[in-house]
N, C-alpha and C positions, 0 to 999 in steps of 0.2 A: 627204285632198286631196294628190295627188302632183305635180301640174303647175301652175305659176303663169304660164306663158307666155301672154300675151294675156288673162289674167284681171285682175279689178279688186279691189284691196285698199284698205280704208278703215281709217285708224288715228287714234284720238283721242290727244291729247297727242303728236302726231307731229312737233313742231318740235324736239324735243331728246331726249336720253337714249335709252332703249330704243325708244321709238316711232320716232324718227328713224333709229336704226340698223337697225331692222327694215324701215322704208320703203326704205332704200338697198339692203338685202339682197334684198328682194322685187323691187325694180326691176332688180337684176342678174339675177334669174331670169326677167325679161321681163314682169313684172306692170305694169299701170297702177296708179298709186298716188295715193290721195286722202288728204291729211293735214289733220286738224282740230286747232286749238289756240287757246287764249284769248290767247296772246301774239302780237300782230300782227307786230311787228318780227321776232321769232324765226321766225315762220311764213314770212314773206317770204324770210328768209335761207335757211331750209331748202329751200323750193321752188326757189330759185335754184341751190342746190348740187345738188339732184336733177336739175334740168333741164340743168345744165352737164355732168352725168354721163350724159346721154342717156336719162334716165328720164322717161317720160310721167307728168306730175304735175299735180294740181289741189290748190290750197290753199284751205281754207275756214275763215274765222274762226269758232270754235265754243266757246261756253261750255256745257260739258256739264251744268251745273246747270239749264239751261233746256231742257226737253224739246223745245220747238219748234225749237231750234237743232240738236238731234240729227236730227230729221226733215228739216230743211233740208240737213244734211250728206249724208244718204242721197239726197235728191232731187238735190243737186248732183252726186254721184257718178254716178248713173244718167243725168243729163242729159249729162254729159261722156263717159262710157265705156260706158254701157249696164248690163247686169246686174252685180250685185255678188257676188263669190265669197268674199271674206275680210273679216272684221271683227276688229280688235283694239281692244277696250275697254281702253285703256291709261292714260288720264289719272288722276292720283292726287296727293293732298296729305296732309300730316301736321300734327299739333299735338303739343305736349308739356306735361305737367303732371299733377298728380293728377286723377283722374276728376272729383272734386267741385269742383276749382278751375277747370277749363275752363268757359268760358261756354257758354250754349245756342247762341250764334252760332258758336263754334268747333266744337262738336259737330255742328251742322247742316251746316256747310260740308264737313267731312270725310265725313259720311254722304252728302251730296248728290253730291259728286264721285266718291267711291270706290265707292259702292254703288248709289244710285238711278240714277246715269247709266249704270252697267253694266246694271241691270235695263231701263232705257229703251232702251239700245242693242240689247240682245238682243231685246226685244219688237218693236222697229221693224224690225230687219234680218232677223230669222228669217223672217217671212212673205215678204219679198221674195226671199230665197234659196231658200225652199221652192218658190216660184211658178215659178222658172225650171228647177228640177229637176236641175241639173247639180251636180257635186261642189262643196261649199262648206264653209267652216269659220269658227267663231267662237272667238277666243282672248280670255280675260278675264285681266287682270293682277291677281293677288292679291299674295302675299308669303309669305315664311316666317313672317311675322306672322299668316298665316292658317292655319298648321300648328302653331304652338307659341306660346302666350301669353307675355306679359311685362308689365312695369310702365311707367307714366308716358306711355303713348300709347293710352289706352283706346279713343278713337274709331277710331284706326287699326286696332288689333287687332280691334275689333268689326266694322268694315267688311270687313276682309280675310277673317276667318273666314266672314262671310256670302257673300262672292264665291266662296269655295271651295264652300260649300253650294249656292249657286245653280248653279254650273258642274256639280257632280256631278248635281244634279237634271235639268238640261238634257241631260246626257250619257245618263242612264238613259231619259229620254223619247225621245231620238233612237234609242237601241237598241230600245226597245219598239215604235216606230212605223216603223222602217226608214227614217228620215229621210236625206236627201241631205246634211244639214249636220252636220259633225263638231264636237265641243266640246273645248276644252282650257283649262286654267287654269295660268297661269304663277306660280310661287312662288319668286321669286329671294331670295337673301340680299343682302349688300351689293353694290351696283353703283354705278359712278360716274355718278350722275344728279343732278338738281337737287332731289331730294325734301327735302333738309335746308334748302333755301331756298324752301320752300313759301309763305312770307310774301310773295314777290314777286307772287303772283297772288291774294292774299287779298282778299275784298270790303272796300270802304271802311268804316272804323269797327270792324273786327273786333279791332284792338288787338294784333296780333302772333300768331305761331304758338305762342308759349310762354304759358301761363296767366299773367296779370298777378301779379307778385310771387312767382311760384313758384320757389323755389331749386332743388328737385329737377328741375323742368321745364327750367330753364336748364342745369343740369349734364348732364341727359340729352340735351338738344339738342346739347351739345358732344360727347358720346359718339357720337350719331348722325352728326354731321358728320364725325368722325374715321373712323368705320366706312365711310361712303360714300366718303370720299376714298381709303381703302385698298382699295376694292372692285374687282371685275373690270370690264373695259370693256364698254359696251353692245353693241359689235360681237360679242363672244363670246356674249352672251346671244342676239343675233339668230341666230347660227349654230345654237345649241342649239334655239331655237324652230323654225326651219325643219326641222331634222332630226326633231324630235318630231312636228310637224304632219304631215309626210309619213308617219309611222308611226301616225298617229291616236292618239297618246297623250293620255290625259286629264290626268294630272298632269305638269307640267314643272318639274323642279328644275334649279338652275344651279350649285350648289356641292356638292362631294363630302361635306363635313361636315354637310350638311342631312339626309342619311340617318341619321346618328347622332342628331341632334336629334329627328327624328320618332320614331325607334325608342325613345329614352329616354322620350319623352312617352307613347307607346303602352304601354310596359312599366309605367310608373307608373300609368296608368289601370287596367290589368288586374291590377296588383299591389296595393300598399297604398292606392292612391287619393290619394297625396300627390305633388304635382309635384316634379321633381328640384330640389335645393337651388340657389338662385342667390345670388350675392354681394350683400351689402347695400351700399347707397351709401356710398362712402368707404372701402371695404375693398379 
């Protein structure tokens, strides 16, 4: 997809972070922008900022764990702007703790937001995009956590590896069938977003984003927060995304050192089969 002028872009998790930065960037390219988010106040503020910047915007309150609301988001986009040309499945959350310490509720929440919602988004929007036949694109947000595993966030790593696999499968299907819909998967490292404050949107009664009583979960949460605070700006990621989508890239990386991380993992897989050594907690 090369040209966004007059096209319609839909972004989940569009009220902040990477989603909002991309909405602004696409709007600057002349796109109509539809942002969905579960945070009502933040969604309203984001829509006002985009509107004040002269960007045609529609804001739709969307809880991506409810498939019906994803359908409603697509319907609202078409009702306002007509055919949809770009979808960014971007909403994401995280939890922290040992895999066995995290509750079923915490596991389900992460899998629902990070994976099932992406599946539902692709399945709902793909037929609509194929029906109009014009160049279109779907971007799924994974993470470097979908390229290289790690500890104390098992639901997050699980969901992000799955999003990479889903995106690769959709890309191959598009190539095999000559589809008008391109596919990309975004694998950022640390970016200054609200991912380390995922508890602000957790369902009632979940009990926090760190497993109850988990010392390693709490310490890893502090590590995650520090990494996010020291990350790159979402606007930089938005620029990277736009350039990559215009080149029809499947995998989109955001950090130079991501290449080394992926290479080390691949070398270990085809080598002795033992992951590269990581520091133990407290070292």
